[in-house]
C-alpha positions, 0 to 999 in steps of 0.5 A, spaced: 576 647 494 579 654 491 579 659 495 579 667 491 576 672 496 575 679 495 577 684 499 581 690 499 584 694 495 592 695 496 597 700 493 604 699 491 606 706 490 610 704 484 609 706 477 606 702 472 609 699 467 606 695 461 605 687 462 606 684 457 607 676 455 612 670 454 614 664 453 614 659 458 619 662 464 627 661 464 632 660 470 633 668 469 625 669 469 623 665 475 615 667 477 614 669 483 607 666 485 606 658 485 599 659 484 595 662 478 591 668 480 587 667 476 585 659 476 588 659 483 591 652 481 599 651 480 602 654 475 604 650 469 610 652 464 606 650 458 602 656 460 607 661 459 608 668 464 606 675 464 611 680 466 609 685 470 612 690 475 618 688 472 617 681 475 614 674 472 607 671 474 606 664 472 599 662 470 595 656 470 593 656 463 595 660 458 587 664 458 589 667 464 594 671 462 588 675 458 585 675 466 590 676 469 591 683 465 584 684 465 583 686 473 585 694 475 592 696 477 590 696 484 588 688 484 595 686 481 599 690 485 596 686 491 596 680 488 605 681 486 605 683 493 602 677 496 605 672 492 613 676 495 610 674 501 609 668 499 601 669 501 598 668 494 590 663 493 593 656 495 600 657 497 600 653 505 604 655 510 607 653 515 605 653 523 609 654 529 609 646 530 612 645 522 607 643 520 602 645 514 597 650 516 591 653 512 592 657 505 592 664 505 587 668 500 589 674 497 585 680 498 585 684 491 580 689 490 573 690 492 568 694 488 565 700 489 558 696 494 552 702 493 547 702 487 546 709 489 551 715 488 554 719 494 553 726 491 546 725 488 542 721 491 541 717 484 540 710 482 546 709 478 545 708 471 538 713 472 543 717 468 547 714 463 552 710 464 556 710 471 562 715 471 568 710 476 574 713 478 579 712 484 579 715 490 586 714 495 586 707 492 578 707 494 573 705 488 568 710 486 562 711 482 557 717 481 551 716 477 555 723 472 560 728 470 557 733 473 557 729 481 565 728 479 566 735 480 561 736 485 565 730 488 572 731 487 570 738 490 569 736 497 572 729 497 572 729 505 565 731 505 562 724 501 567 719 503 564 721 510 557 720 507 559 713 503 562 711 509 555 711 513 551 709 508 556 703 507 555 701 516 548 702 515 548 697 509 554 692 510 552 692 519 547 687 517 551 681 514 556 682 518 558 675 520 562 674 526 561 677 533 568 677 535 574 682 534 578 680 528 584 683 531 584 681 538 578 675 539 574 679 544 567 679 544 565 685 540 561 689 546 566 686 550 570 693 551 565 698 550 561 700 542 564 695 538 568 700 533 567 700 526 570 702 520 570 702 513 576 699 510 575 700 502 568 700 502 568 694 506 566 695 514 571 692 519 568 692 526 573 691 533 572 691 540 576 698 542 580 703 538 586 700 541 586 695 535 585 699 529 594 701 529 594 692 528 590 691 522 591 698 518 599 696 518 597 689 514 590 690 513 591 683 508 593 678 514 587 680 517 581 680 511 584 673 509 583 671 517 576 675 516 574 671 509 576 665 512 571 664 516 565 666 513 567 661 507 567 655 513 561 659 517 556 660 510 559 655 505 554 650 508 547 654 508 549 656 501 543 657 498 545 656 491 547 649 487 549 653 480 554 659 478 550 665 480 552 668 474 553 663 469 547 658 471 552 652 470 552 647 477 557 648 481 562 643 481 562 641 473 567 646 471 572 643 477 571 645 485 567 652 485 571 658 486 569 662 492 568 670 493 567 675 498 563 680 497 560 685 503 562 679 507 557 675 505 559 668 501 558 668 492 559 662 489 561 661 482 564 655 476 570 659 475 573 664 476 572 668 469 565 670 472 568 674 477 569 680 472 562 679 470 559 680 478 563 686 480 560 689 474 553 688 477 553 685 483 546 688 486 543 683 481 547 678 483 546 679 490 539 679 488 537 672 486 542 669 492 537 673 496 531 671 494 534 664 494 535 664 501 528 667 502 526 661 499 529 655 503 527 658 509 520 661 509 517 655 511 520 654 517 520 662 519 519 661 527 516 667 529 508 669 527 510 675 529 515 681 527 522 682 531 521 689 530 513 692 531 512 686 535 504 685 530 502 679 527 505 677 521 499 680 515 496 686 520 499 691 515 498 687 508 503 681 506 510 682 510 515 684 507 523 681 508 530 682 507 535 678 507 541 679 514 547 675 513 545 668 511 538 669 515 531 671 513 527 677 517 520 678 516 517 684 518 510 687 518 512 694 513 518 696 511 519 702 517 520 697 521 526 696 516 531 701 519 529 701 527 533 693 524 540 695 521 540 699 527 542 693 530 542 687 528 544 683 533 539 685 538 533 682 532 537 676 531 539 673 537 531 673 537 529 670 532 534 665 533 
């Protein structure tokens, strides 16, 4: 199975130079990568190469060069950094016994995860085309240029607000109950520590784990994403690509991608750019598929938060937390659920 993971942005801090196409590599310009950044397949000489940041990058087919150049700078930089360490997607490492370990996926840029402007609170798109900017390597999307000026006047204020909004949105989707650094159960050392890193929530057993994570975030995101794919593939509710609509597997092995700590599957890597332009639309489709698959077998006839009978306050309302459908008596129960989703999900399960 080909795997493409999306989680963080890593900047190399080097001055960028224009990327150019090149002919098939020679001995003097050997590619730094073993697998194509787009197709995640082994590179082939006939596909040509791309020169970027003084490094030669191999491809699996000529069309992948254009797709690589369409990535943003930080995403290209992240791939180069990982490739130079032998950690690009599909690269097989040796375990401590000398045998092959599982391949380590790449960690690349992570898009803005909210559908509202963190400055005005307005729905993105309600005031024309949204404006996307980069702040300390992090993608932030605002509703208009007026909000850009307000953000830049006091970025710390809005970053704090953004981080809290991301925790509120992603906490119910967090897929594991252990610390990604120490392996300890979350809550075993006091309240878990929530960190928003490059628009993505990560949880730790204690603050002591933060320095290890920040020293090599790509390492821990790759481990987390591998777990997410393993946990969520079996129950993934769609047999078709959420972007193109074609059957998964119709264009080779599906491409697995992690968005907001949730698995999304595509027929091919070229669908990722379309997804990232409007992730909310695709995620709503996935949520509907999860809900439709689980509604008939939902184990409770009462609201998991209020305890009242479902339907006692009109039609039940629903949301999907990670991969689990949750049904409520009314929308007023959403906020209480999102503050402690693990508690309520345990009651359902």
